[in-house]
Phi, psi and omega in degrees: 000144180287134178298129186301317182295325178291314183295326180294337179290348179259351182294135179094358178250126181285141173275130185252330183202158181210144176217137182254125175267099185295324182296318182261355182057049180237145172254129176254117188241116176278131185244161173269111179066021178229002176087206180252117179266130177248113185254124178273112185295324183289313185269352181059037177238162178216162173224161185236128173263123187234164175291128177218013174067010177264157179302135178083005180267167178297129185284343180207148180275003174251114181245110187270325183215151180225137173218139174270133179204128172053044175083003182225164174260134176251126186239129174267108181255174178293342178260007179122184183270132178225165179245139180242130172285118186295327182283315183269344182059034175254155186248143184219164172300156183296320184230147174279343179282118184299326179293315179295317181296324178295321179294333180275313186279344183278005181230154177266099183283139172249344175204153177209160174205135171258116187273180184289351177255021175067023177262130174269115177260129180230138176275119179243167182301111177085011180176203182228153171231133177246126181233119176282114185288346178267318184259341182084002181294134182241135177220132178254147178230125180228162180294133178232111184302331182275354183237106182290350180257014174276169177291156184289167183276352178262153188298146174276126182260330184216142179235133186220139174248125183281174179295342177271359181084013178274141183258132179234147183230124178264132184243167181262057177140348181247013183081211177241156182232147172242132181279134176254103184295330182294323182251356179057045177216193190226143167267140183245133177239130187224174175298318184290319185271327190233004176077022176300158178305314170193183186267005175259115182232130186258339183202147176230133171217182186239127176282163180305330181285347186099351175288157181267136174268115182250128177258118178249171181291339182250009180151189178239162180219154170253115186246131181263106181291342177286326179231071188294341180265001180277181179292152176224150176278137175227151179284147182271169179300341180268008176298140185303328177273118187283342179176176183228160182211183180301130180101341176285153184204176177229160182211139179246124183279174180296329179270018170073021174274136182259126175249134179231125177255131181233195186287345181230023176146196184226137175230160175222151178197169177255138186304324181299336179293339181292337181268355182276135179265116177272105184294348182275352183277167181212163171266157175205148176284128194251314185223148180235131176236128177242125182051043176070013177244131179291137179260130180240153179302131176079007179282179187293343178291332180072012185283315184254124173269338177216175183298150185304321180301339181266358183265138174261341177205160176228147178247130184232155174279165183300331181265012175249049191252011171254107194239135169231128179236126175259140176238160184222178179227147176278356175268103188276358180251305190279093179216139178210169180288163181058041185242007180229153171229151179216159177206136174259101179296133187100353179223305181273142174272328185233164173289143179243138179268154180210148172269338187260163175255042179222128183237131183231142172223141181236148175052045177290141176287162175297147181151187181248129182231161173226119178273126181243138177225139176215161182261147175251131180284170178300333181272001178095356180276165179265129186250142169066199186275164173265132181260136188229154175216120177281136181233118179249120177251112187273144179286165174294160186303322184291352177249009180275165178299319179302317181297319180294324176297318179298319180300319183293319184265000000 
């Protein structure tokens, strides 16, 4: 059992990275401002390697990322990238070559990866640096407005190498990129072109199928790099993890279970569950916006007496005719783009398809409408019931029947 006083010494310090040494049955845990914790799984004890300004010691007590490569551990600390001898637990510069070491230490890395071709990829301000640890060759990549195949202008947050040896880069505003070694440039995938949740991506990993697990600030997605223009699974608003941020990540175990850590907890599931249709789930109207203002039950607008999912109809004034309605699903896993259709009876002649769960109409005339929403299956068929909401937009008093009667008499 872990000694209570020892374990309490770690309380309040965030864990930033972890690596398991299967041979020694040790966990190496990078901490924020607490150094490198080495946990012995068998004895349930740990020790901490900390910054102490002596030769061979950890240069910083904040360890953000860890990677095993060529018999050593590489740690990205707040003071830069260092290499640790696993046997002696001493720290050294990454390279003995002064030119290579200068190329590494002369930049402020925010993410790094050593790939299967011995190249150290580092995220630097406004671009990328690639350093071949065997040959010392250095190559920089920066955003070029005139070249659509250059790396994006927003910082790279995560670097990932797939089981096929393909390199992917997640950015903070430019979507994700795939490196093309033959042409030494990049393919870009974005929300606008490929239907990603958004262009902010914090982590990339690989599902058992070969699809990429992308963590965005509003959810996660499974993206197929072989068919980037095809449909992709995305988590719904009712997914238990409400969002992701810098430092969140995912992990796939040997038995193919996927673990995803977010800002409010951890969930696990099997990829195959994403293809299962739960006949018990339903769609529901979730949020109402009138004239760009969200309407809440009991607010001064007087529109909602109870939450929108419990309403079968809403009554609006003639000047409350700019409407946005968001809908959601109780199935928090099985969701993909191009899966809904909607129609406003009394306005639309045909069903309209959407990737989003937000429907907007502006400047509607007074009258009675019915908003209909239904789901489209992966095979293109319509599944389950149609969900409806009656919308009544009342005319101003001077155009009502009562007013005309008054006019006559």
